[in-house]
N, C-alpha and C positions, 0 to 999 in steps of 0.2 A: 198017677197023681197030678202029674204034669199038666197031660192031656185034660183030667176034670178042669183043673184050676181053668185054664184056656177056654173050656166050652162054658163055664159060667161066667168069664168077662164077654164074650161073645152075646149069651144072653141076656145081660144086663144090657150090653151096646143097643141091641135089636128093640129092648124095652123101653131107652130111652129114645130111640127113635120113632117108636109108636107113639110115645107120649106126644113129643113133639108134630108128629101127623095131626095127631087129635086134636091139639090145639089151633093148628093151622087153619083145619076145617071146620072146629068150631064156630058157629054161627054167634057173631060178636051183638050183643045190644044194649043199647043207652041205660047206664045206671039209675037215669030219673026218669026216663020214658018209659022203659021196657019193650022197645021197637028197636028193628035192625039199624042198625050202622049202614050209611053210604057210605059208596067210596068214592074219593077226592083223585084224581090224577093231579098232580104239579110236576111239571116238567121244565127243569133248568139249563140254561144256556148251553153246558155240557153235556146235554145228550140225555142225564139223568133224569128219572121219575120217582116223585114220592106220593107213596100210596097212603094218602090218608082217610080213618074211617071219623064219619061226621053224623051226629043226628038228623035228621030231618026236619025234628018238629020242636027241637029247643038251640041247636046248634053247636051244641057240645061238640067236643073232640078226641079223639082218642088217640095217642102218640105211643106206638111200640120203641123197646130204646133205641137211643140215636135218631129219630126221627124229628124231635123236638130242636134238636142243635141244629139241623139241617134247614127246620122250618126257619128259623130265625137268620137264616140268611139272606131271607127275602125282606126286601125293602116296604115300609109300614103300608105306603099308599097300594103295594101288589098285595099283601097280605090282606087288606080289606078287597081286593080283588077275587083274589084265588079262594080265599075262605067264607064265601057268604052267611053273613050270621043274622038270626031272626031278634034279637036282643044284643044290646049295645052293655048288658051286667054283666057285672062279676059275681057269681053267690058263693059264700063260704061255707063249704058244704059241714056236715055233722060228725064225719069221721068214721062212717059207719057206711056207704058206699061199696058195694060190692063189685070188684075188677070184672071187666066183662070178658077178659081171659082165661080166668084161672076162678071166678068166682070168690076171692076169698075177699075179706076186708081191705080197704086202701085206706093208707097214710091218710093225714092231713098236716099238711107242712109248711112251713113260710118259704115260698121261693127264695131262692139265694140267701137266708137267714133275715135280710134284713129289708126285702121289697116291700111288706105287710099284704102279700099276693098271697091267699092261698090256696092249694092247688092238692086234687087228690094223688098219691103216689103208689103205683105197687111194685113187684119187684118184674113185672111185666113190662109195666111201661106208666105214662103219666096219662090222668084224663083232665081235660080244660073245661069249665063252663063256657059258655059265649061271651065274649070280651074277653076273656084271659089271657088269650094269645097275641091283643094288640097291648094290653098292660106289661105283660112281658118284655115285648119287643119297645115299650117306650121305655121299660128301664134299663134295657138292655143298651138302648144310645145314651145314655146319661144316668147313672144310678145316683152319680151326689146328689140334683136337683127332681129326682123323682118321688112323688111323695102320693102313695094310694091309701085314701080315706075311707072307713066304713062307719058304715050306722047299723048298729046289730040290736035283733030283736031275740026273742024267746029262743030261736033254734040256729037262726043264719043271720047275716050281715050282707046287705050288697053294698055298690056305688054305682052310677052312673057314667060313662065315660065321658066327662064332659068337655062340650066342644068347645068351649071359652077355653079352657085350659090347655087342651091342646095347641091351639092359634097362640094363646102367651109364650106356651113353650116355644114352639119353633119359631115366633118373633124372636123370642132371647136368643135363640141359635142363631138367627139372621144376624142380628146386631153383635153377636159375638164376632162373628164371622165380617160384618163390617167394618170394625174396629181395627180386626186384623189386616183387613186391605186398605185402610185409611194410614192407617201404620206402615205398610209397604209401597204405597206412593208416593209418601213426604221419603223415604230410603230410596227407591228406582228414581225421584227427581235428584237426589243427592249424588246420587252414583252417575244419571245422566249427564248433570251439572260437573262431577270430577270428569268424567271421559273428556267433554269439549274441552275442560279447562287444559287438562293434560296434552291433547291434540295441540291445540293453539299454543303452549308451550314449546312442544315438540317442532312445528311448523316454523316457531321464530327461532328456535336451536341450528335447523336444518337451513333458515333465511341467513343465518349468523356464520353457519357451516362449523359450531361447535363440533367438532368430530371427538374430540375426548369424550364429551356429554353423550354424544349417540352413539359410541362404542360402547359408553355402561353400559345401554338400555338397549342393544342390539338383541335381535330377534326373541328379546321380551318385555316391550315397552310398556304393556299396561297388563303389567303382571297383578297388582293390587287390584284393579277392576275386577279383572275375571273370578279372583277370589269372590269379591263380593259381590260378582254376580251370580256365581255360584252358588252361596246360601243364599241368594232372593228366590232364586230358583225349587232350592230344598224346602221355604217358606210358602212358594206356590203350591209347591207339592203337599203341604200340612193342609192350604185351603181347599185345595182341591179333595183330601180326603174327609176333612171337615163338611163338606158339602155332600160327600157320600154317606156319612156317618148319620148327618141331622136327614137325611130325604130329601134335600132343596134341589131345587130345579139352579141350572149354573147362571141361566137368565135373569135371576130375583138377586143375583147379585153384584150391586152395579160397580162401573168401571171394571170388573174382574176380568172380562172378555179382550178388554183393552189391553189391562196390565199383559197378560199372557202374550199379546201382540206384540207389545212394546217390548216385553223379554227378551223375547225373539228376535227382535227387529232389533234391540242393543246387541247379540249375542254377534249378527252376521255384522252388525258396524263393528263391532271390537275385531272382528277377525278379516273384513275388509281393509281398516285404519291399519292394523297389525303387519298384512302382509306389503299394504302399500308405503308405510314406515320404513319396514324394514328395506325393500329396494330402494329406495329412495336415501338410507343414510348406506347402502352400497352404492350407491351412485355417487352421493358426496366425496366418499371416500375414493373412490374412482376419480373423480375429477383431481381431488388433490394429489393422488400421485400422478396426473397428466400437468399438474404444476411443476410439481418436485421435476417429473422427466423435464419440462419446459427451461427451465432454472438448470438443470443439467446442460440441456442442450447450449444457453447461451453461455454458459460455464465455459461448457468447450470451445465456443466460437472464441473468446476472451483468451483462453489457453492457446489457441490454434494462433490469434495474432499477436501472442506474446513470442510463438515459436518462431513464426514468420519472422517477427521484426527482429531475433536475436540470429537466425540464419543469415537474413539480409545483412547485420553488423557483421557477420564470420565473412561472406562475400567480398564485402568494400572492404575488408582488411586483408583479403587474399592477393597477392604478388600476379599472380597468372589468370588472363582473361580465360582460358578454358577452363578452371579449376572452378571459376566464378560460374561459368556457364551451366556446366554440370552440376552444381550444387544448387542454381537456380529452377535447373529443369527437376529436378528430386523434390525438391519443394512445390512446385508446382504441383507435382502428379500428386504429394501427397494433400496437397489442399483442394485439389479436385476430389477427391477418394471421401476426405472427410466432409466434403461439401455434399456428396452425393447422398453419403448418409444422414445429415444434417437435411436435408429436401426432403424426406422419406416422415420426417416427425409430423404426423398429423394435424397440428395447429399450424405449424406455417402452412401447408396444404390447404385447409377450411380457410384462412386468410386471404388465399389467391384465390380461392372459388368466389369468396363474395364481392371479390372486385367488379365480376360480372352481372352482379345483381344492378336492373336499374333503379336510380334512386328519385325518388319525387319527397317534394317541401309538404309537408302537413300541419296545418293549424287546428288546434284542440280547443273550443270551450267547451267549458263544465259548465253545465245549467242545474242548479238543485232549486228542487221546490219543496215548498210547503208542507205535505202532507206524506206519510211514509205508506209505500207500499212496493215493493220489487216489480219492475217495471220487466214484464215477461218477454212480449210477444207482438206483434202487430197485424193487422189485417189492411189493403188498399182496397177502394171500393170506389169508383169513378176516380174523384178529385178528394176523396176523403181518406181519411187514416184512423183506424179506430186502434188504440193501443191497449193492451192487456197488461193489467196488473195481478197481484195475487190478490186482490180485494174489490178492485177498483177497475174502471172501464173511462177512457179518457178519447176525445176526438179533435182533431184538429185538421184543417184546410192544406193542401201540397203547396195549393197555387201563394196564398198566404204566407207560407213558411220559404218560399223560393222568393220573396220581395223581403223576407226577414222579418215575418210576424210571427211570433211564436205564442199566439192565441188557444192555448190548450182548453177546450170546455170537459167539465167532469158529468160522463151519463150517470144517471141517478139510476142507483139499483131499488128493486122496490121490494120486492121480497124475498130473496135470495140472500144467505148468511154461508154460501160455502167459498172454500179457499181455489181460486182458481189455478190449473196447470201447464194450459196451452190451447191453440185452439186449431180448425180444420176447417178450407173453405170447401164444400162436396154439394155437386147437384144445386147448384147458386144458392144453397144455404151454410151459413155460418153457426158451426157446431164449438161449443166453449165447453172444457170437460175441466173438472177440478177432483177434489180429493172423494173418497170413500164412492166412488163409482158411480158420482154423478154425472148428468150430461144435460147439457143445456142447447136445444138449436133455435136459433134468430130465423125467423122464415119471412120476417117482411125488414129489410134492413134498412128502406129510406122511411118505414115510421119511425125506424130506433135513430134514425140520423137528425129527423125533423124533430122529434118529441123529445131526444136525450134523455129518453127511460127503458129502461130495460126493466118490464113487470111480465104480468103472465098476459097480458095482448099480445103482446109480440113476441112471445118464448114459451118455448112446449118443453116441458122437464121430464128427464127419462132417470131411472136408476138401473145401473147392470152391473151384477154382482156389489162388492164391499170393497173392492182395494182402488184404489188410486189408478187414474187411467192417465194413459204413458201416448195414445194415440189413436186417431179414429181413420180408417181405409176404407177406397171405396171396396167393393168385394160385389163382380157380377153386374147387373142392368139396378137393381133394388135392395140390393144387400149390402152389410157394412162389416168391417171385421173392428172389434173394438180390443184392442193391446191395453193389457194389463202386466205386470210382471209374474211372468210364468204362467200366463193363459190367455185364451184367444176367444171372444165371445163373437159368435156368427150371428146379427139381428139382422130385421127386416128394415123396411122405411119407418115403421111404426116403431121401433127398437124393442119388437119382443124377440127374446132369445131364440134364437132356432138351434143352434147347437152353441154345446161349449166345449173347450179342450184343453186340457192341462200342457201345456209347453213352453219349453226353456225360451224364451222369448222376450226381448225388452220395448224393442220396438220395430218398426217396420214402414214399407212405403210400396204404392203398388204404381210399379214402373212399366211402362208400354205392354200392359197387361199380365207383366211378371208380378208375383208377389214378393217381396224381396224384405228379411226382416236380420234382425241381430239374436242373438243370445248373450248367456253370459259369459261363456269363453271367448268370446270376442269375434265369432265365426261371423261370417255373411251366409243366410240360409236360405236356399230358394223352394219356396212352397208352391204345389200346383193346387188344381180347384178344391181337391179334396182335404187340405189343409196337410198335406203331407209332405214330409223331405223330398225335393227333388237329388237336390245337392248342396254341398257345403265348399266356402270357400273360407280359407285361412288368412285373416291377416295378419299372423305373427304377432300377437298379444294378446294377454290375459285380460285383459280391459273391455268388458261389453259395447258396444258402440251405439253414445248418447241417441242419435239423431240421422237421419240423413236428410241430404237435399238437392236435388236436380239444378246442377248451373254449366252452360252451353253443352245441353244434350249429356253429362258425366254426370253420372250418380256418386254424390260423395259421402263419403261417411263421417261423421265427427265420434272424437272417443276422447280420452284421455292421456296426453303425450304425443298424439300425434293425429295426421289426419292424410286420409287416401279415398281413391276414387277409383272404380270399376270402369275396365278397356277391354274390351273382347272378351267378359267374361274372369278378366285377370285384375287380382289386387295390385296397386301401385301405391305405394306407401309412402308419403310424404314427411320427412322428419322435421322438426320445429327446432329454433336455439334454444328453447327452455325445455325441460323435464318435467312431467308429471302434471302437465297443464290439461286441465278441463277444457275443451273446446266446443263452443257452443252454438255459434255459427257462422257462414259462411257469404259471402257475395261479391258478383263481380262488375266491380264498376271503372269505367274508363280506362280498358285495356290493362287493368290491375284486379288480381284477387285478395281481396281484405279477410283476413280469419280475426276473431275475437272469442274470449274465452275467461276463465276466473283469473282473479287476483289483478286485474283492469288490462289482461294480456291484449294488445294491438298488433296484428303481423301483416304484413301483404308483400306481395311476389308477383312478378307477369310472367314467368317460366317453370312454374310449379316445383322446384329442384331450388333455388336459392332464396329464402325466405328472409327476410328483415326484419329484426323487433323494435317496435319502435314505442317509447312510453308514453304511455295515456294520461300518464299523470292521478292515476285515482287506483286505489285499492279494492274496490267493488268487483264482485263478478257484471262483464259485459253478455249481457245472454242475448243479444239479435241485431242484426245489422239493417236498414231501411236506407234505400239509394231516393235521394231526392231529386239529384239530378247526375251529369256526368263530374261534377265538382264540387258536389256535398252530399254528405252522410249523416245518418242521426243513428245512435247507439244508443240501446236501451239497455239501463244498468239496474244494479240494485240499490236500495237506500232513496227511491226517487229519485235517480238521478240518469240524466241526460248528456250523451256528448254530440255536440255538431261538431264534424269534422269536415275541413276545407280542405281540399285538394288545391294547392298553388300553382 
């Protein structure tokens, strides 16, 4: 009996398999046109393939169970691409259409209960008229605002997929996203202002050496700002989801790509400043400990003096000369030993070293102009000097300056609206580069000097990438390297990009045929002709090198908190009296090296070991040094400020 039951079950299973096989092999025909369906093969990014039946005459679609859900994962514009339609209308059936699989009458239902899109449904699948798949997709994107209206006749009703309505809906979606973007821009600006204000406040406390406050924020000085930045990042992700949901190109959303870049920059800025601030707090704490140690040493000297005086008084009171001499000898030995320990104090040793530094007299005149532009760099051409500001160019004559004449002439910029960053003189051409990959080549300097006009007549403009340009380096005979953060572009003489390579580099120089660059880890990197790393030299610092400059046939590396130079491929670091100063330029004038940097820092030395700090009397960054003659220097500063430095 049990065997008979098993036999009956096996026969039942086989009959089900036979029925399924028959359904699979059944020729499926359109319920409307009664012609055989064609098969559409839709390939998804994950490699899966969806096979959909479509009527070649009326473009209606048949979806087996689960296929419609998969098809709705496709974007609206790709639905129009993958499902070609001969009609743009949705037809409400009579409810008596026969299923193309089982041939039973299908039920007419309102899709998702409230869409007003009427579709034919059977237990085998769903039948959609031409245009209904697009309507269902629009409904799934925004069910709240979706409306499908039908005009009924005796047997069925239909509606055209109105292009104007689709455009209006898309515009509505874009406006919704733009409102979110504008709100986000405002919050990002407030966060940026908050970060800058916080950093400025911390800088003030560092300058005032407020150790108690600094230790209270140590390890997490920008805690609140990081929380706000995380919230902003979440909002950015939500906007991205909306863009994808509405099937909108991200480029159609004004300022959103710039917001993404700005948020990433704020994230990097916070991490960098937080690391720098914590190091400076540690430095301030160590400096305070040094002061305490110095005070202890001074107190030790006072105590020793008291002890010596006490012993001397005891010696005077002693009657016997031998005992007096013995006591004196013991005291002298004690004092010598204590003096040796005291001489090891680093503050004392450093003060002795500073005595050997050559002293000079410097007279500084501060010249403030009535325009606003940070003066960045300069270029000399014959006896003329071109000064580069962030958004201005100026010209003056060196010979007139030697006579005390500061007659600066502004060069009119006719068509450029970019902010400048620096300049390079290569192959008798002056390259001025700026933000967003912009490069301007001046091929006729005489015309520029005579006309005092920078225009399309004497300038060629190029666009290399979209990042800010850091430097342009000669490479080979007719090629150049354009350096941006973390990328190198190899271009020809017309600045057509030949090759681009992602590289962890900041700035560089071509010195005696060697391509020398720096990376974000503070290393000096030697590249070969294939832009591959030959070797690296450590500078012992985590700060990247801001710039390279050749002085007295030495390659100097300028960074934050230190300056150094290459000698026989060895890096020699020069310590500065102040920590965490951004060094911007170095020049050699009248046997003396002059070094300038941020916050009005001005140093000089004649031996590259003992550095003298001279108060420039300003707080703006000093960006570069221009030698006029052996006794006169000009320094270019922020806020349209010029320092006239005379060596007396």
